[in-house]
C-alpha positions, 0 to 999 in steps of 0.5 A, spaced: 292 660 203 292 661 195 299 665 196 302 659 200 299 654 195 302 658 189 309 659 193 309 651 195 308 650 187 313 654 185 318 651 190 316 644 187 318 646 180 324 649 183 327 644 187 325 638 183 327 642 176 320 641 173 322 646 167 316 644 163 311 646 168 308 652 171 304 653 177 298 653 173 299 646 171 299 644 178 292 642 181 292 644 189 288 638 190 291 633 186 296 628 189 303 629 188 305 622 188 303 616 183 297 618 178 297 626 180 304 630 179 308 623 179 313 625 184 317 619 187 320 617 193 327 621 191 323 627 190 319 627 196 326 627 200 328 633 196 321 637 197 321 635 204 328 638 205 326 644 201 320 645 206 324 644 212 329 649 210 324 654 207 318 654 213 323 651 218 318 645 219 321 638 221 318 633 218 319 625 219 320 621 213 317 615 216 311 618 219 304 616 217 302 623 218 308 626 214 305 622 208 298 625 209 301 632 209 305 630 203 298 628 199 297 634 195 299 642 195 293 643 199 295 639 205 302 641 205 299 648 205 294 646 211 300 643 215 305 649 214 299 654 216 298 649 222 305 650 225 
């Protein structure tokens, strides 16, 4: 699971062009949006598309479940593992 979390962190950094952040700067359990990493809705769309393409997973942007999966790197990793 640690490898998958690191892969997701690297994907976030690359897709969202967060050049000043390393995978060590991202806490796997911290929220991705708001007070955590501070991502916004446009970031969510870009990240969702990248996850869909990399892991071949379909996510619904309007689903409450998708919001739960996107809470943190750890919840994303759990979701991807379950698919």
